NUSE-46827 format. One record per residue (C-alpha): residue number from 1; x, y, z. Coordinates in nm, 2 decimals. Example, Ala and Ser with C-alpha at 12.3 -4.5 7.8 and 13.67 -1.06 7.14 Angstrom:
<atoms>
{atom 1, {1.23, -0.45, 0.78}};
{atom 2, {1.37, -0.11, 0.71}};
</atoms>
This chain:
<atoms>
{atom 1, {14.26, 4.09, 13.42}};
{atom 2, {14.25, 4.41, 13.21}};
{atom 3, {14.28, 4.34, 12.84}};
{atom 4, {14.55, 4.53, 12.65}};
{atom 5, {14.50, 4.73, 12.34}};
{atom 6, {14.75, 4.49, 12.16}};
{atom 7, {14.53, 4.19, 12.26}};
{atom 8, {14.22, 4.36, 12.12}};
{atom 9, {14.40, 4.44, 11.79}};
{atom 10, {14.49, 4.08, 11.75}};
{atom 11, {14.13, 3.98, 11.81}};
{atom 12, {14.03, 4.20, 11.52}};
{atom 13, {14.31, 4.05, 11.30}};
{atom 14, {14.20, 3.69, 11.38}};
{atom 15, {13.83, 3.75, 11.31}};
{atom 16, {13.76, 3.62, 10.95}};
{atom 17, {13.41, 3.74, 10.85}};
{atom 18, {13.41, 4.11, 10.74}};
{atom 19, {13.09, 4.21, 10.92}};
{atom 20, {13.21, 4.03, 11.24}};
{atom 21, {13.56, 4.18, 11.21}};
{atom 22, {13.42, 4.53, 11.19}};
{atom 23, {13.18, 4.47, 11.48}};
{atom 24, {13.48, 4.37, 11.70}};
{atom 25, {13.67, 4.67, 11.57}};
{atom 26, {13.39, 4.91, 11.66}};
{atom 27, {13.35, 4.75, 12.01}};
{atom 28, {13.72, 4.77, 12.09}};
{atom 29, {13.74, 5.13, 11.96}};
{atom 30, {13.45, 5.22, 12.19}};
{atom 31, {13.63, 5.05, 12.49}};
{atom 32, {13.95, 5.23, 12.42}};
{atom 33, {13.79, 5.58, 12.40}};
{atom 34, {13.57, 5.52, 12.70}};
{atom 35, {13.88, 5.44, 12.91}};
{atom 36, {14.06, 5.75, 12.77}};
{atom 37, {13.76, 5.97, 12.85}};
{atom 38, {13.76, 5.83, 13.21}};
{atom 39, {14.12, 5.92, 13.24}};
{atom 40, {14.22, 5.55, 13.28}};
{atom 41, {14.38, 5.45, 12.95}};
{atom 42, {14.41, 5.08, 12.88}};
{atom 43, {14.76, 4.93, 12.88}};
{atom 44, {14.91, 4.90, 12.54}};
{atom 45, {15.07, 4.56, 12.62}};
{atom 46, {15.24, 4.33, 12.37}};
{atom 47, {15.10, 4.07, 12.14}};
{atom 48, {15.19, 3.86, 11.84}};
{atom 49, {14.98, 3.96, 11.54}};
{atom 50, {14.94, 3.70, 11.27}};
{atom 51, {15.15, 3.73, 10.95}};
{atom 52, {14.82, 3.75, 10.75}};
{atom 53, {14.48, 3.85, 10.89}};
{atom 54, {14.19, 3.60, 10.90}};
{atom 55, {13.97, 3.62, 10.59}};
{atom 56, {13.64, 3.48, 10.49}};
{atom 57, {13.62, 3.20, 10.23}};
{atom 58, {13.50, 3.45, 9.98}};
{atom 59, {13.61, 3.65, 9.79}};
{atom 60, {13.85, 3.44, 9.60}};
{atom 61, {14.19, 3.61, 9.61}};
{atom 62, {14.37, 3.63, 9.27}};
{atom 63, {14.70, 3.77, 9.16}};
{atom 64, {14.66, 4.14, 9.07}};
{atom 65, {14.69, 4.08, 8.69}};
{atom 66, {14.42, 3.81, 8.70}};
{atom 67, {14.15, 4.02, 8.86}};
{atom 68, {13.89, 4.11, 8.58}};
{atom 69, {13.90, 4.47, 8.46}};
{atom 70, {13.62, 4.69, 8.58}};
{atom 71, {13.41, 4.89, 8.33}};
{atom 72, {13.22, 5.13, 8.55}};
{atom 73, {12.99, 5.25, 8.27}};
{atom 74, {12.76, 4.95, 8.33}};
{atom 75, {12.57, 4.85, 8.64}};
{atom 76, {12.78, 4.53, 8.67}};
{atom 77, {13.10, 4.75, 8.64}};
{atom 78, {12.98, 4.98, 8.92}};
{atom 79, {12.92, 4.68, 9.14}};
{atom 80, {13.27, 4.55, 9.06}};
{atom 81, {13.41, 4.89, 9.15}};
{atom 82, {13.23, 4.90, 9.48}};
{atom 83, {13.34, 4.54, 9.55}};
{atom 84, {13.70, 4.65, 9.51}};
{atom 85, {13.64, 4.94, 9.74}};
{atom 86, {13.50, 4.71, 10.01}};
{atom 87, {13.80, 4.49, 9.98}};
{atom 88, {14.03, 4.79, 10.02}};
{atom 89, {13.84, 4.91, 10.33}};
{atom 90, {13.85, 4.56, 10.49}};
{atom 91, {14.23, 4.55, 10.44}};
{atom 92, {14.25, 4.90, 10.59}};
{atom 93, {14.08, 4.78, 10.91}};
{atom 94, {14.34, 4.52, 10.95}};
{atom 95, {14.63, 4.74, 10.85}};
{atom 96, {14.54, 5.00, 11.12}};
{atom 97, {14.50, 4.74, 11.39}};
{atom 98, {14.81, 4.56, 11.28}};
{atom 99, {15.03, 4.88, 11.32}};
{atom 100, {14.90, 4.90, 11.68}};
{atom 101, {14.99, 4.54, 11.76}};
{atom 102, {15.30, 4.50, 11.56}};
{atom 103, {15.52, 4.79, 11.67}};
{atom 104, {15.47, 4.79, 12.05}};
{atom 105, {15.84, 4.77, 12.10}};
{atom 106, {15.86, 5.14, 11.98}};
{atom 107, {15.74, 5.36, 12.28}};
{atom 108, {15.48, 5.60, 12.14}};
{atom 109, {15.26, 5.86, 12.30}};
{atom 110, {14.90, 5.77, 12.37}};
{atom 111, {14.80, 6.01, 12.09}};
{atom 112, {14.94, 5.77, 11.84}};
{atom 113, {14.70, 5.50, 11.96}};
{atom 114, {14.41, 5.74, 11.96}};
{atom 115, {14.47, 5.82, 11.60}};
{atom 116, {14.50, 5.46, 11.47}};
{atom 117, {14.21, 5.33, 11.68}};
{atom 118, {14.00, 5.61, 11.54}};
{atom 119, {14.12, 5.53, 11.18}};
{atom 120, {14.04, 5.16, 11.23}};
{atom 121, {13.70, 5.25, 11.36}};
{atom 122, {13.63, 5.47, 11.06}};
{atom 123, {13.76, 5.21, 10.81}};
{atom 124, {13.52, 4.96, 10.98}};
{atom 125, {13.23, 5.20, 10.91}};
{atom 126, {13.35, 5.25, 10.55}};
{atom 127, {13.35, 4.88, 10.49}};
{atom 128, {12.99, 4.85, 10.62}};
{atom 129, {12.88, 5.15, 10.42}};
{atom 130, {13.01, 5.00, 10.10}};
{atom 131, {12.87, 4.65, 10.18}};
{atom 132, {12.53, 4.81, 10.24}};
{atom 133, {12.54, 4.97, 9.90}};
{atom 134, {12.65, 4.64, 9.74}};
{atom 135, {12.36, 4.46, 9.90}};
{atom 136, {12.12, 4.73, 9.79}};
{atom 137, {12.23, 4.68, 9.44}};
{atom 138, {12.18, 4.31, 9.45}};
{atom 139, {12.53, 4.19, 9.53}};
{atom 140, {12.75, 4.14, 9.84}};
{atom 141, {13.11, 4.14, 9.94}};
{atom 142, {13.26, 3.80, 9.83}};
{atom 143, {13.05, 3.78, 9.52}};
{atom 144, {13.35, 3.87, 9.30}};
{atom 145, {13.72, 3.78, 9.30}};
{atom 146, {13.95, 4.03, 9.47}};
{atom 147, {14.31, 4.15, 9.47}};
{atom 148, {14.55, 3.91, 9.66}};
{atom 149, {14.83, 4.17, 9.68}};
{atom 150, {14.67, 4.41, 9.92}};
{atom 151, {14.86, 4.28, 10.22}};
{atom 152, {15.20, 4.29, 10.05}};
{atom 153, {15.29, 4.63, 10.19}};
{atom 154, {15.22, 4.50, 10.54}};
{atom 155, {15.44, 4.19, 10.49}};
{atom 156, {15.72, 4.40, 10.34}};
{atom 157, {15.72, 4.65, 10.63}};
{atom 158, {15.65, 4.41, 10.91}};
{atom 159, {15.98, 4.50, 11.08}};
{atom 160, {16.01, 4.86, 10.97}};
{atom 161, {15.79, 5.10, 11.16}};
{atom 162, {15.87, 5.41, 10.95}};
{atom 163, {15.84, 5.20, 10.64}};
{atom 164, {15.49, 5.10, 10.73}};
{atom 165, {15.39, 5.46, 10.79}};
{atom 166, {15.55, 5.57, 10.46}};
{atom 167, {15.40, 5.31, 10.24}};
{atom 168, {15.05, 5.25, 10.38}};
{atom 169, {14.90, 5.59, 10.48}};
{atom 170, {15.14, 5.81, 10.29}};
{atom 171, {15.14, 5.62, 9.96}};
{atom 172, {14.85, 5.38, 9.94}};
{atom 173, {14.59, 5.58, 10.13}};
{atom 174, {14.71, 5.90, 9.96}};
{atom 175, {14.63, 5.73, 9.63}};
{atom 176, {14.27, 5.70, 9.75}};
{atom 177, {14.26, 6.08, 9.77}};
{atom 178, {14.36, 6.09, 9.41}};
{atom 179, {14.10, 5.85, 9.27}};
{atom 180, {13.80, 5.88, 9.49}};
{atom 181, {13.67, 6.20, 9.33}};
{atom 182, {13.65, 6.02, 9.00}};
{atom 183, {13.45, 5.74, 9.16}};
{atom 184, {13.21, 5.99, 9.32}};
{atom 185, {13.16, 6.13, 8.97}};
{atom 186, {13.08, 5.78, 8.82}};
{atom 187, {12.80, 5.72, 9.07}};
{atom 188, {12.68, 6.07, 9.04}};
{atom 189, {12.64, 6.03, 8.66}};
{atom 190, {12.47, 5.69, 8.72}};
{atom 191, {12.20, 5.86, 8.94}};
{atom 192, {12.30, 5.68, 9.26}};
{atom 193, {12.30, 5.95, 9.53}};
{atom 194, {12.33, 5.69, 9.81}};
{atom 195, {12.66, 5.55, 9.69}};
{atom 196, {12.78, 5.90, 9.62}};
{atom 197, {12.71, 5.99, 9.98}};
{atom 198, {12.89, 5.68, 10.11}};
{atom 199, {13.20, 5.76, 9.90}};
{atom 200, {13.19, 6.12, 10.02}};
{atom 201, {13.21, 6.01, 10.38}};
{atom 202, {13.51, 5.78, 10.29}};
{atom 203, {13.68, 6.06, 10.10}};
{atom 204, {13.65, 6.31, 10.38}};
{atom 205, {13.78, 6.07, 10.65}};
{atom 206, {14.06, 5.93, 10.45}};
{atom 207, {14.23, 6.28, 10.45}};
{atom 208, {14.26, 6.23, 10.83}};
{atom 209, {14.42, 5.88, 10.79}};
{atom 210, {14.68, 6.02, 10.55}};
{atom 211, {14.74, 6.30, 10.80}};
{atom 212, {14.80, 6.05, 11.08}};
{atom 213, {15.06, 5.88, 10.88}};
{atom 214, {15.24, 6.20, 10.79}};
{atom 215, {15.22, 6.33, 11.15}};
{atom 216, {15.37, 6.02, 11.31}};
{atom 217, {15.62, 5.96, 11.03}};
{atom 218, {15.75, 6.31, 11.08}};
{atom 219, {15.74, 6.27, 11.46}};
{atom 220, {15.96, 5.95, 11.44}};
{atom 221, {16.20, 6.11, 11.20}};
{atom 222, {16.23, 6.40, 11.44}};
{atom 223, {16.30, 6.17, 11.74}};
{atom 224, {16.57, 5.99, 11.54}};
{atom 225, {16.72, 6.31, 11.39}};
{atom 226, {16.64, 6.21, 11.03}};
{atom 227, {16.53, 6.43, 10.74}};
{atom 228, {16.17, 6.33, 10.67}};
{atom 229, {16.17, 6.39, 10.30}};
{atom 230, {16.49, 6.20, 10.23}};
{atom 231, {16.38, 5.92, 10.46}};
{atom 232, {16.04, 5.90, 10.29}};
{atom 233, {16.20, 5.88, 9.95}};
{atom 234, {16.44, 5.60, 10.06}};
{atom 235, {16.16, 5.40, 10.22}};
{atom 236, {15.92, 5.42, 9.93}};
{atom 237, {16.19, 5.32, 9.69}};
{atom 238, {16.27, 5.02, 9.91}};
{atom 239, {15.92, 4.90, 9.99}};
{atom 240, {15.67, 5.02, 9.73}};
{atom 241, {15.63, 4.80, 9.43}};
{atom 242, {15.50, 5.02, 9.16}};
{atom 243, {15.50, 5.38, 9.06}};
{atom 244, {15.35, 5.69, 9.20}};
{atom 245, {15.12, 5.79, 8.92}};
{atom 246, {14.99, 6.14, 8.86}};
{atom 247, {14.75, 6.31, 8.85}};
{atom 248, {14.78, 6.38, 9.22}};
{atom 249, {14.51, 6.55, 9.44}};
{atom 250, {14.76, 6.81, 9.55}};
{atom 251, {14.50, 7.01, 9.75}};
{atom 252, {14.39, 6.71, 9.97}};
{atom 253, {14.74, 6.58, 10.00}};
{atom 254, {14.85, 6.92, 10.13}};
{atom 255, {14.56, 6.92, 10.37}};
{atom 256, {14.69, 6.58, 10.50}};
{atom 257, {15.04, 6.71, 10.54}};
{atom 258, {15.20, 6.57, 10.23}};
{atom 259, {15.39, 6.84, 10.03}};
{atom 260, {15.45, 6.80, 9.66}};
{atom 261, {15.83, 6.76, 9.71}};
{atom 262, {15.76, 6.43, 9.89}};
{atom 263, {15.58, 6.25, 9.60}};
{atom 264, {15.66, 6.43, 9.28}};
{atom 265, {16.03, 6.33, 9.27}};
{atom 266, {15.92, 5.97, 9.30}};
{atom 267, {15.68, 6.00, 9.01}};
{atom 268, {15.95, 6.17, 8.80}};
{atom 269, {16.19, 5.89, 8.88}};
{atom 270, {15.94, 5.63, 8.76}};
{atom 271, {15.85, 5.83, 8.45}};
{atom 272, {16.22, 5.84, 8.35}};
{atom 273, {16.26, 5.47, 8.40}};
{atom 274, {15.94, 5.37, 8.20}};
</atoms>
Protein backbone atom coordinates (compact mmCIF):
# COMPACT_ATOMS: atom_id res chain seq x y z
CA UNK A 1 0.00 0.00 0.00
CA UNK A 2 1.31 3.47 -0.89
CA UNK A 3 2.35 5.51 2.13
CA UNK A 4 0.83 8.92 2.47
CA UNK A 5 2.69 12.16 3.09
CA UNK A 6 0.81 12.60 6.37
CA UNK A 7 2.00 9.17 7.54
CA UNK A 8 5.58 10.09 6.68
CA UNK A 9 5.25 13.37 8.58
CA UNK A 10 4.11 11.50 11.69
CA UNK A 11 7.08 9.15 11.40
CA UNK A 12 9.41 12.14 11.59
CA UNK A 13 7.50 13.57 14.55
CA UNK A 14 7.69 10.28 16.46
CA UNK A 15 11.44 9.76 15.92
CA UNK A 16 13.29 10.94 19.03
CA UNK A 17 17.02 11.15 18.24
CA UNK A 18 17.92 14.33 16.38
CA UNK A 19 20.27 12.76 13.83
CA UNK A 20 17.80 9.91 13.23
CA UNK A 21 14.88 12.34 12.93
CA UNK A 22 16.67 14.38 10.31
CA UNK A 23 17.70 11.25 8.40
CA UNK A 24 14.04 10.18 8.22
CA UNK A 25 13.11 13.72 7.20
CA UNK A 26 15.65 13.74 4.36
CA UNK A 27 14.50 10.32 3.16
CA UNK A 28 10.84 11.27 3.09
CA UNK A 29 11.56 14.57 1.35
CA UNK A 30 13.50 12.68 -1.34
CA UNK A 31 10.58 10.24 -1.76
CA UNK A 32 8.08 13.08 -2.08
CA UNK A 33 10.07 14.99 -4.69
CA UNK A 34 10.94 11.86 -6.67
CA UNK A 35 7.24 11.08 -6.95
CA UNK A 36 6.50 14.66 -7.96
CA UNK A 37 9.21 14.56 -10.63
CA UNK A 38 7.71 11.35 -12.00
CA UNK A 39 4.31 13.01 -12.24
CA UNK A 40 2.86 10.63 -9.66
CA UNK A 41 2.49 12.65 -6.46
CA UNK A 42 1.99 10.71 -3.27
CA UNK A 43 -1.42 10.96 -1.64
CA UNK A 44 -1.57 13.48 1.19
CA UNK A 45 -3.77 11.26 3.35
CA UNK A 46 -4.76 11.89 6.95
CA UNK A 47 -2.90 11.12 10.16
CA UNK A 48 -2.90 11.97 13.85
CA UNK A 49 0.28 13.85 14.76
CA UNK A 50 1.35 13.64 18.39
CA UNK A 51 0.67 16.67 20.62
CA UNK A 52 4.41 16.91 21.28
CA UNK A 53 7.16 15.48 19.06
CA UNK A 54 9.45 12.74 20.30
CA UNK A 55 12.65 14.08 21.83
CA UNK A 56 15.95 12.53 23.00
CA UNK A 57 16.64 12.24 26.73
CA UNK A 58 19.06 15.15 26.38
CA UNK A 59 19.04 18.11 26.34
CA UNK A 60 17.24 18.76 29.60
CA UNK A 61 14.33 21.09 28.81
CA UNK A 62 13.96 24.01 31.21
CA UNK A 63 11.47 26.87 31.54
CA UNK A 64 12.74 29.79 29.44
CA UNK A 65 13.77 31.89 32.43
CA UNK A 66 15.86 29.05 33.86
CA UNK A 67 18.04 28.52 30.78
CA UNK A 68 21.50 29.97 31.60
CA UNK A 69 22.34 33.20 29.80
CA UNK A 70 24.76 32.94 26.88
CA UNK A 71 27.85 35.14 26.80
CA UNK A 72 29.12 34.70 23.24
CA UNK A 73 32.42 36.50 23.85
CA UNK A 74 33.92 33.29 25.23
CA UNK A 75 34.39 29.88 23.57
CA UNK A 76 31.91 28.34 26.03
CA UNK A 77 29.44 31.09 25.24
CA UNK A 78 29.73 30.48 21.51
CA UNK A 79 29.13 26.76 22.06
CA UNK A 80 26.04 27.63 24.11
CA UNK A 81 24.83 29.89 21.31
CA UNK A 82 25.29 27.14 18.73
CA UNK A 83 23.54 24.66 21.02
CA UNK A 84 20.55 27.00 21.17
CA UNK A 85 20.55 27.28 17.37
CA UNK A 86 20.61 23.48 17.03
CA UNK A 87 17.63 23.24 19.35
CA UNK A 88 15.73 25.81 17.28
CA UNK A 89 16.51 23.95 14.06
CA UNK A 90 15.35 20.61 15.46
CA UNK A 91 12.08 22.18 16.54
CA UNK A 92 11.75 23.70 13.08
CA UNK A 93 12.02 20.24 11.48
CA UNK A 94 9.10 19.10 13.59
CA UNK A 95 7.09 22.29 13.08
CA UNK A 96 7.24 21.95 9.30
CA UNK A 97 6.28 18.27 9.27
CA UNK A 98 3.56 18.98 11.83
CA UNK A 99 1.88 21.61 9.64
CA UNK A 100 1.77 19.00 6.86
CA UNK A 101 0.13 16.35 9.03
CA UNK A 102 -2.07 18.48 11.28
CA UNK A 103 -4.11 20.47 8.79
CA UNK A 104 -5.02 17.91 6.14
CA UNK A 105 -8.69 18.81 6.62
CA UNK A 106 -7.89 22.05 4.74
CA UNK A 107 -7.67 21.25 1.01
CA UNK A 108 -4.45 22.79 -0.29
CA UNK A 109 -2.62 22.81 -3.63
CA UNK A 110 0.29 20.43 -4.03
CA UNK A 111 2.58 23.47 -4.08
CA UNK A 112 1.84 23.98 -0.38
CA UNK A 113 3.26 20.54 0.38
CA UNK A 114 6.21 21.09 -1.94
CA UNK A 115 7.14 24.20 0.03
CA UNK A 116 6.88 22.70 3.51
CA UNK A 117 8.59 19.42 2.62
CA UNK A 118 11.42 21.50 1.15
CA UNK A 119 11.54 23.67 4.28
CA UNK A 120 11.62 20.60 6.55
CA UNK A 121 14.40 19.09 4.42
CA UNK A 122 16.43 22.30 4.70
CA UNK A 123 15.85 22.57 8.46
CA UNK A 124 17.13 19.01 8.76
CA UNK A 125 20.32 20.01 6.99
CA UNK A 126 20.60 23.08 9.24
CA UNK A 127 20.39 20.94 12.37
CA UNK A 128 23.14 18.67 11.12
CA UNK A 129 25.35 21.57 10.05
CA UNK A 130 25.15 23.08 13.54
CA UNK A 131 25.65 19.70 15.22
CA UNK A 132 28.74 19.15 13.10
CA UNK A 133 30.12 22.48 14.30
CA UNK A 134 29.30 21.70 17.93
CA UNK A 135 31.15 18.40 17.66
CA UNK A 136 34.12 20.05 15.95
CA UNK A 137 34.30 22.45 18.90
CA UNK A 138 34.29 19.60 21.42
CA UNK A 139 30.60 19.55 22.36
CA UNK A 140 27.37 18.01 21.06
CA UNK A 141 23.64 18.59 20.97
CA UNK A 142 22.26 17.59 24.35
CA UNK A 143 25.31 18.71 26.32
CA UNK A 144 23.51 21.82 27.62
CA UNK A 145 19.98 22.53 28.82
CA UNK A 146 17.54 23.99 26.30
CA UNK A 147 14.39 26.07 26.09
CA UNK A 148 11.22 24.10 26.94
CA UNK A 149 8.88 26.68 25.43
CA UNK A 150 9.79 26.13 21.78
CA UNK A 151 6.71 24.02 21.05
CA UNK A 152 4.25 26.41 22.68
CA UNK A 153 3.37 28.14 19.41
CA UNK A 154 2.51 24.77 17.89
CA UNK A 155 0.33 23.81 20.86
CA UNK A 156 -1.48 27.13 20.86
CA UNK A 157 -2.23 26.98 17.12
CA UNK A 158 -2.96 23.27 16.84
CA UNK A 159 -6.53 23.98 15.64
CA UNK A 160 -5.89 27.23 13.76
CA UNK A 161 -4.21 26.85 10.38
CA UNK A 162 -3.86 30.57 9.67
CA UNK A 163 -2.67 31.12 13.25
CA UNK A 164 0.08 28.54 12.75
CA UNK A 165 1.29 30.26 9.58
CA UNK A 166 1.13 33.68 11.21
CA UNK A 167 3.06 32.79 14.35
CA UNK A 168 5.63 30.20 13.25
CA UNK A 169 7.09 31.34 9.91
CA UNK A 170 5.89 34.96 9.92
CA UNK A 171 6.90 35.80 13.51
CA UNK A 172 9.30 33.20 14.93
CA UNK A 173 11.24 32.45 11.76
CA UNK A 174 11.17 36.11 10.74
CA UNK A 175 12.90 36.83 14.05
CA UNK A 176 15.71 34.59 12.85
CA UNK A 177 16.24 36.97 9.94
CA UNK A 178 16.71 39.77 12.47
CA UNK A 179 19.24 38.05 14.74
CA UNK A 180 21.28 35.77 12.47
CA UNK A 181 23.49 38.52 11.00
CA UNK A 182 24.64 39.33 14.55
CA UNK A 183 25.48 35.68 15.16
CA UNK A 184 27.45 35.52 11.92
CA UNK A 185 29.44 38.53 13.08
CA UNK A 186 30.20 36.87 16.45
CA UNK A 187 31.78 33.83 14.79
CA UNK A 188 33.52 35.99 12.21
CA UNK A 189 35.19 37.98 15.00
CA UNK A 190 36.11 34.72 16.73
CA UNK A 191 37.99 33.52 13.63
CA UNK A 192 35.62 30.59 12.97
CA UNK A 193 34.93 30.60 9.21
CA UNK A 194 33.35 27.11 9.27
CA UNK A 195 30.61 28.17 11.70
CA UNK A 196 30.16 31.42 9.82
CA UNK A 197 29.62 29.46 6.60
CA UNK A 198 27.04 27.19 8.26
CA UNK A 199 25.11 30.18 9.61
CA UNK A 200 25.19 31.87 6.20
CA UNK A 201 23.53 28.80 4.66
CA UNK A 202 20.85 28.91 7.35
CA UNK A 203 20.33 32.66 6.91
CA UNK A 204 19.88 32.41 3.15
CA UNK A 205 17.40 29.53 3.32
CA UNK A 206 15.34 30.93 6.20
CA UNK A 207 14.25 33.78 3.94
CA UNK A 208 12.47 31.16 1.85
CA UNK A 209 10.74 29.65 4.87
CA UNK A 210 9.35 33.01 5.94
CA UNK A 211 8.28 33.57 2.33
CA UNK A 212 6.39 30.25 2.31
CA UNK A 213 4.51 31.34 5.42
CA UNK A 214 3.64 34.72 3.94
CA UNK A 215 2.61 33.22 0.60
CA UNK A 216 0.25 30.62 2.01
CA UNK A 217 -1.12 32.90 4.72
CA UNK A 218 -2.07 35.44 2.07
CA UNK A 219 -3.45 32.66 -0.14
CA UNK A 220 -5.72 31.40 2.66
CA UNK A 221 -6.88 34.92 3.46
CA UNK A 222 -7.71 35.43 -0.21
CA UNK A 223 -9.69 32.20 -0.36
CA UNK A 224 -11.68 33.24 2.71
CA UNK A 225 -12.14 36.89 1.70
CA UNK A 226 -10.11 38.23 4.66
CA UNK A 227 -7.80 41.21 4.85
CA UNK A 228 -4.33 39.67 5.37
CA UNK A 229 -2.85 42.51 7.41
CA UNK A 230 -5.77 42.82 9.83
CA UNK A 231 -6.03 39.04 10.15
CA UNK A 232 -2.30 38.74 10.83
CA UNK A 233 -2.48 41.40 13.56
CA UNK A 234 -5.45 39.67 15.22
CA UNK A 235 -3.82 36.24 15.14
CA UNK A 236 -0.45 37.41 16.46
CA UNK A 237 -2.16 39.25 19.32
CA UNK A 238 -4.10 36.08 20.09
CA UNK A 239 -1.34 33.50 19.92
CA UNK A 240 2.06 35.12 20.27
CA UNK A 241 3.28 35.35 23.85
CA UNK A 242 5.76 38.19 23.89
CA UNK A 243 6.59 41.29 21.93
CA UNK A 244 7.87 41.90 18.44
CA UNK A 245 11.14 43.59 19.23
CA UNK A 246 13.06 45.82 16.85
CA UNK A 247 15.48 46.22 15.24
CA UNK A 248 13.93 44.42 12.31
CA UNK A 249 15.78 43.22 9.23
CA UNK A 250 13.46 45.11 6.93
CA UNK A 251 15.34 44.20 3.75
CA UNK A 252 15.15 40.43 4.29
CA UNK A 253 11.62 40.62 5.67
CA UNK A 254 10.54 42.45 2.51
CA UNK A 255 12.33 39.84 0.40
CA UNK A 256 10.24 37.21 2.21
CA UNK A 257 6.97 39.07 1.55
CA UNK A 258 6.57 40.71 4.97
CA UNK A 259 5.92 44.46 4.58
CA UNK A 260 6.64 46.82 7.51
CA UNK A 261 2.95 47.55 8.14
CA UNK A 262 2.50 43.91 9.16
CA UNK A 263 4.96 43.95 12.06
CA UNK A 264 5.70 47.55 13.09
CA UNK A 265 2.20 48.21 14.48
CA UNK A 266 2.58 45.16 16.74
CA UNK A 267 5.93 46.37 18.03
CA UNK A 268 4.51 49.85 18.63
CA UNK A 269 1.61 48.34 20.57
CA UNK A 270 4.03 46.43 22.82
CA UNK A 271 6.24 49.50 23.29
CA UNK A 272 3.28 51.52 24.50
CA UNK A 273 2.25 48.81 26.94
CA UNK A 274 5.74 48.35 28.43
